[in-house]
N, CA, C and O atoms as CSV, one atom per row, in Angstrom:
chain,resi,resn,atom,element,x,y,z
A,1,MET,N,N,126.262,108.937,108.117
A,1,MET,CA,C,126.304,107.500,108.502
A,1,MET,C,C,127.434,107.354,109.565
A,1,MET,O,O,128.539,107.867,109.389
A,2,PRO,N,N,127.117,106.644,110.658
A,2,PRO,CA,C,128.188,106.428,111.616
A,2,PRO,C,C,129.276,105.533,111.158
A,2,PRO,O,O,129.075,104.667,110.307
A,3,LYS,N,N,130.443,105.736,111.722
A,3,LYS,CA,C,131.616,104.885,111.367
A,3,LYS,C,C,131.870,103.994,112.619
A,3,LYS,O,O,131.862,104.468,113.755
A,4,PHE,N,N,132.091,102.704,112.358
A,4,PHE,CA,C,132.380,101.770,113.406
A,4,PHE,C,C,133.860,101.255,113.296
A,4,PHE,O,O,134.411,101.031,112.218
A,5,ASP,N,N,134.431,101.096,114.501
A,5,ASP,CA,C,135.791,100.594,114.451
A,5,ASP,C,C,135.772,99.144,114.084
A,5,ASP,O,O,134.754,98.466,114.229
A,6,PRO,N,N,136.970,98.631,113.575
A,6,PRO,CA,C,137.006,97.214,113.038
A,6,PRO,C,C,136.578,96.157,114.062
A,6,PRO,O,O,135.962,95.149,113.716
A,7,GLU,N,N,136.920,96.413,115.335
A,7,GLU,CA,C,136.543,95.451,116.351
A,7,GLU,C,C,135.027,95.371,116.514
A,7,GLU,O,O,134.483,94.278,116.669
A,8,LEU,N,N,134.344,96.504,116.481
A,8,LEU,CA,C,132.903,96.521,116.538
A,8,LEU,C,C,132.286,95.890,115.345
A,8,LEU,O,O,131.301,95.160,115.453
A,9,VAL,N,N,132.877,96.172,114.156
A,9,VAL,CA,C,132.334,95.542,112.959
A,9,VAL,C,C,132.431,93.984,112.981
A,9,VAL,O,O,131.554,93.264,112.505
A,10,PHE,N,N,133.536,93.539,113.555
A,10,PHE,CA,C,133.689,92.108,113.732
A,10,PHE,C,C,132.601,91.572,114.722
A,10,PHE,O,O,132.032,90.503,114.500
A,11,THR,N,N,132.336,92.315,115.783
A,11,THR,CA,C,131.265,91.901,116.735
A,11,THR,C,C,129.969,91.919,116.075
A,11,THR,O,O,129.175,91.012,116.327
A,12,MET,N,N,129.647,92.884,115.225
A,12,MET,CA,C,128.408,92.914,114.517
A,12,MET,C,C,128.239,91.735,113.561
A,12,MET,O,O,127.184,91.102,113.510
A,13,ARG,N,N,129.304,91.454,112.804
A,13,ARG,CA,C,129.213,90.360,111.878
A,13,ARG,C,C,129.056,89.015,112.596
A,13,ARG,O,O,128.305,88.153,112.140
A,14,THR,N,N,129.765,88.836,113.721
A,14,THR,CA,C,129.599,87.600,114.495
A,14,THR,C,C,128.211,87.468,115.072
A,14,THR,O,O,127.631,86.383,115.098
A,15,ALA,N,N,127.678,88.602,115.541
A,15,ALA,CA,C,126.330,88.573,116.072
A,15,ALA,C,C,125.321,88.236,114.992
A,15,ALA,O,O,124.351,87.527,115.258
A,16,LEU,N,N,125.528,88.731,113.771
A,16,LEU,CA,C,124.671,88.409,112.630
A,16,LEU,C,C,124.702,86.867,112.304
A,16,LEU,O,O,123.680,86.214,112.091
A,17,GLU,N,N,125.926,86.376,112.288
A,17,GLU,CA,C,126.025,84.933,112.020
A,17,GLU,C,C,125.368,84.088,113.108
A,17,GLU,O,O,124.767,83.056,112.808
A,18,GLU,N,N,125.476,84.513,114.365
A,18,GLU,CA,C,124.805,83.827,115.493
A,18,GLU,C,C,123.320,83.830,115.348
A,18,GLU,O,O,122.634,82.826,115.539
A,19,ALA,N,N,122.819,85.073,114.981
A,19,ALA,CA,C,121.418,85.216,114.873
A,19,ALA,C,C,120.858,84.416,113.743
A,19,ALA,O,O,119.745,83.904,113.861
A,20,MET,N,N,121.586,84.275,112.623
A,20,MET,CA,C,121.161,83.486,111.527
A,20,MET,C,C,121.046,81.972,111.852
A,20,MET,O,O,120.309,81.250,111.180
A,21,THR,N,N,121.777,81.502,112.884
A,21,THR,CA,C,121.628,80.114,113.253
A,21,THR,C,C,120.362,79.842,113.982
A,21,THR,O,O,119.983,78.686,114.168
A,22,LYS,N,N,119.700,80.875,114.399
A,22,LYS,CA,C,118.427,80.772,115.091
A,22,LYS,C,C,117.177,80.928,114.168
A,22,LYS,O,O,116.045,80.757,114.623
A,23,VAL,N,N,117.392,81.238,112.932
A,23,VAL,CA,C,116.364,81.411,111.957
A,23,VAL,C,C,115.900,80.071,111.431
A,23,VAL,O,O,116.738,79.263,111.031
A,24,PRO,N,N,114.635,79.801,111.412
A,24,PRO,CA,C,114.182,78.517,110.879
A,24,PRO,C,C,114.668,78.300,109.474
A,24,PRO,O,O,114.691,79.255,108.698
A,25,SER,N,N,115.061,77.091,109.094
A,25,SER,CA,C,115.735,76.790,107.827
A,25,SER,C,C,114.999,77.265,106.647
A,25,SER,O,O,115.604,77.686,105.661
A,26,ASP,N,N,113.639,77.212,106.711
A,26,ASP,CA,C,112.864,77.661,105.520
A,26,ASP,C,C,112.803,79.177,105.332
A,26,ASP,O,O,112.269,79.696,104.352
A,27,LEU,N,N,113.378,79.852,106.323
A,27,LEU,CA,C,113.456,81.338,106.206
A,27,LEU,C,C,114.826,81.893,106.026
A,27,LEU,O,O,115.036,83.106,106.013
A,28,VAL,N,N,115.780,80.968,105.885
A,28,VAL,CA,C,117.180,81.445,105.723
A,28,VAL,C,C,117.375,81.861,104.318
A,28,VAL,O,O,117.501,81.020,103.427
A,29,THR,N,N,117.403,83.152,104.090
A,29,THR,CA,C,117.549,83.731,102.726
A,29,THR,C,C,118.488,84.902,102.790
A,29,THR,O,O,118.827,85.319,103.897
A,30,ILE,N,N,118.918,85.443,101.733
A,30,ILE,CA,C,119.728,86.658,101.696
A,30,ILE,C,C,118.890,87.780,102.219
A,30,ILE,O,O,119.410,88.645,102.923
A,31,SER,N,N,117.611,87.811,101.909
A,31,SER,CA,C,116.733,88.952,102.403
A,31,SER,C,C,116.614,88.847,103.972
A,31,SER,O,O,116.683,89.876,104.644
A,32,THR,N,N,116.451,87.707,104.518
A,32,THR,CA,C,116.432,87.592,105.978
A,32,THR,C,C,117.679,88.098,106.566
A,32,THR,O,O,117.654,88.863,107.530
A,33,LYS,N,N,118.813,87.679,105.997
A,33,LYS,CA,C,120.092,88.136,106.533
A,33,LYS,C,C,120.237,89.628,106.488
A,33,LYS,O,O,120.708,90.245,107.444
A,34,ALA,N,N,119.848,90.196,105.417
A,34,ALA,CA,C,119.882,91.651,105.202
A,34,ALA,C,C,118.979,92.387,106.288
A,34,ALA,O,O,119.340,93.408,106.874
A,35,PHE,N,N,117.833,91.783,106.474
A,35,PHE,CA,C,116.861,92.378,107.434
A,35,PHE,C,C,117.500,92.369,108.831
A,35,PHE,O,O,117.467,93.368,109.549
A,36,LEU,N,N,118.099,91.186,109.207
A,36,LEU,CA,C,118.641,91.076,110.531
A,36,LEU,C,C,119.927,91.981,110.666
A,36,LEU,O,O,120.183,92.565,111.720
A,37,ALA,N,N,120.681,92.061,109.597
A,37,ALA,CA,C,121.831,92.982,109.612
A,37,ALA,C,C,121.388,94.449,109.886
A,37,ALA,O,O,122.039,95.193,110.619
A,38,GLU,N,N,120.243,94.821,109.254
A,38,GLU,CA,C,119.772,96.138,109.460
A,38,GLU,C,C,119.305,96.305,110.932
A,38,GLU,O,O,119.479,97.384,111.498
A,39,CYS,N,N,118.746,95.312,111.529
A,39,CYS,CA,C,118.381,95.361,112.950
A,39,CYS,C,C,119.562,95.635,113.800
A,39,CYS,O,O,119.522,96.450,114.722
A,40,ILE,N,N,120.673,94.912,113.467
A,40,ILE,CA,C,121.931,95.049,114.198
A,40,ILE,C,C,122.540,96.413,114.006
A,40,ILE,O,O,123.054,97.010,114.952
A,41,LEU,N,N,122.487,96.905,112.804
A,41,LEU,CA,C,123.017,98.253,112.472
A,41,LEU,C,C,122.301,99.325,113.273
A,41,LEU,O,O,122.927,100.213,113.852
A,42,LYS,N,N,120.920,99.223,113.296
A,42,LYS,CA,C,120.140,100.176,114.047
A,42,LYS,C,C,120.429,100.129,115.561
A,42,LYS,O,O,120.529,101.177,116.199
A,43,ALA,N,N,120.562,98.941,116.129
A,43,ALA,CA,C,120.912,98.768,117.515
A,43,ALA,C,C,122.247,99.383,117.757
A,43,ALA,O,O,122.392,100.048,118.783
A,44,THR,N,N,123.247,99.234,116.917
A,44,THR,CA,C,124.570,99.715,117.136
A,44,THR,C,C,124.548,101.225,117.036
A,44,THR,O,O,125.211,101.891,117.832
A,45,ALA,N,N,123.825,101.788,116.106
A,45,ALA,CA,C,123.675,103.243,115.986
A,45,ALA,C,C,123.009,103.851,117.221
A,45,ALA,O,O,123.218,105.031,117.505
A,46,GLN,N,N,122.232,103.093,117.945
A,46,GLN,CA,C,121.639,103.514,119.196
A,46,GLN,C,C,122.473,103.282,120.384
A,46,GLN,O,O,122.005,103.474,121.506
A,47,GLY,N,N,123.730,102.864,120.198
A,47,GLY,CA,C,124.664,102.677,121.266
A,47,GLY,C,C,124.837,101.306,121.835
A,47,GLY,O,O,125.605,101.122,122.780
A,48,HIS,N,N,124.113,100.284,121.261
A,48,HIS,CA,C,124.258,98.944,121.778
A,48,HIS,C,C,125.447,98.305,121.056
A,48,HIS,O,O,125.392,98.123,119.840
A,49,THR,N,N,126.487,97.973,121.751
A,49,THR,CA,C,127.666,97.439,121.194
A,49,THR,C,C,128.088,96.112,121.801
A,49,THR,O,O,129.098,95.550,121.377
A,50,ASN,N,N,127.374,95.603,122.753
A,50,ASN,CA,C,127.613,94.342,123.394
A,50,ASN,C,C,127.160,93.234,122.504
A,50,ASN,O,O,126.070,93.335,121.940
A,51,TYR,N,N,127.883,92.228,122.341
A,51,TYR,CA,C,127.649,91.075,121.423
A,51,TYR,C,C,126.228,90.503,121.725
A,51,TYR,O,O,125.417,90.353,120.811
A,52,ALA,N,N,125.954,90.202,122.951
A,52,ALA,CA,C,124.655,89.603,123.362
A,52,ALA,C,C,123.498,90.568,123.016
A,52,ALA,O,O,122.441,90.107,122.584
A,53,ASP,N,N,123.663,91.827,123.185
A,53,ASP,CA,C,122.618,92.820,122.862
A,53,ASP,C,C,122.401,92.831,121.406
A,53,ASP,O,O,121.264,92.979,120.957
A,54,LEU,N,N,123.436,92.681,120.634
A,54,LEU,CA,C,123.273,92.700,119.124
A,54,LEU,C,C,122.618,91.484,118.614
A,54,LEU,O,O,121.804,91.545,117.692
A,55,VAL,N,N,122.965,90.331,119.214
A,55,VAL,CA,C,122.274,89.091,118.826
A,55,VAL,C,C,120.795,89.198,119.132
A,55,VAL,O,O,119.952,88.834,118.313
A,56,THR,N,N,120.479,89.710,120.341
A,56,THR,CA,C,119.062,89.890,120.728
A,56,THR,C,C,118.368,90.866,119.797
A,56,THR,O,O,117.221,90.636,119.413
A,57,ALA,N,N,119.035,91.950,119.426
A,57,ALA,CA,C,118.425,92.936,118.559
A,57,ALA,C,C,117.980,92.246,117.243
A,57,ALA,O,O,116.951,92.607,116.671
A,58,ALA,N,N,118.727,91.301,116.795
A,58,ALA,CA,C,118.356,90.575,115.555
A,58,ALA,C,C,117.299,89.491,115.850
A,58,ALA,O,O,116.269,89.428,115.179
A,59,THR,N,N,117.554,88.676,116.817
A,59,THR,CA,C,116.707,87.512,117.075
A,59,THR,C,C,115.304,87.916,117.485
A,59,THR,O,O,114.350,87.173,117.255
A,60,ASP,N,N,115.167,89.118,118.107
A,60,ASP,CA,C,113.894,89.618,118.522
A,60,ASP,C,C,112.985,89.855,117.278
A,60,ASP,O,O,111.772,89.988,117.435
A,61,HIS,N,N,113.540,89.908,116.081
A,61,HIS,CA,C,112.809,90.175,114.856
A,61,HIS,C,C,112.578,88.948,114.027
A,61,HIS,O,O,112.000,89.075,112.948
A,62,ILE,N,N,112.978,87.773,114.437
A,62,ILE,CA,C,112.778,86.602,113.686
A,62,ILE,C,C,111.231,86.275,113.529
A,62,ILE,O,O,110.764,85.827,112.482
A,63,GLN,N,N,110.538,86.521,114.579
A,63,GLN,CA,C,109.055,86.323,114.462
A,63,GLN,C,C,108.430,87.203,113.457
A,63,GLN,O,O,107.506,86.790,112.757
A,64,THR,N,N,108.935,88.493,113.350
A,64,THR,CA,C,108.410,89.384,112.348
A,64,THR,C,C,108.663,88.817,110.968
A,64,THR,O,O,107.769,88.861,110.123
A,65,ILE,N,N,109.801,88.307,110.715
A,65,ILE,CA,C,110.117,87.699,109.444
A,65,ILE,C,C,109.175,86.475,109.177
A,65,ILE,O,O,108.593,86.332,108.101
A,66,ALA,N,N,109.069,85.642,110.176
A,66,ALA,CA,C,108.171,84.517,110.005
A,66,ALA,C,C,106.733,84.931,109.720
A,66,ALA,O,O,106.050,84.277,108.932
A,67,SER,N,N,106.269,85.992,110.339
A,67,SER,CA,C,104.866,86.401,110.037
A,67,SER,C,C,104.721,86.958,108.616
A,67,SER,O,O,103.651,86.863,108.014
A,68,MET,N,N,105.796,87.536,108.086
A,68,MET,CA,C,105.769,88.078,106.705
A,68,MET,C,C,105.575,86.955,105.668
A,68,MET,O,O,105.047,87.177,104.579
A,69,PHE,N,N,106.045,85.675,106.064
A,69,PHE,CA,C,106.012,84.618,105.103
A,69,PHE,C,C,104.765,83.649,105.358
A,69,PHE,O,O,104.543,82.705,104.599
A,70,SER,N,N,104.005,83.917,106.409
A,70,SER,CA,C,102.939,83.012,106.676
A,70,SER,C,C,101.551,83.479,106.135
A,70,SER,O,O,100.553,82.778,106.307
């Protein structure tokens, strides 16, 4: 498992919190947050460390989450 420096971890957490603000209120759950965190972890492991890229990595999957509940 890759190790991330504290600054990058802070960026990842902040990106997750930003992404969660874009999730429709009826889909805001611990499971949704975990799913989006996983998206951010995967993006980071692939070398994406920019805040905007990490937010996008998560928000691009909001529609996937919505389709799972419809």
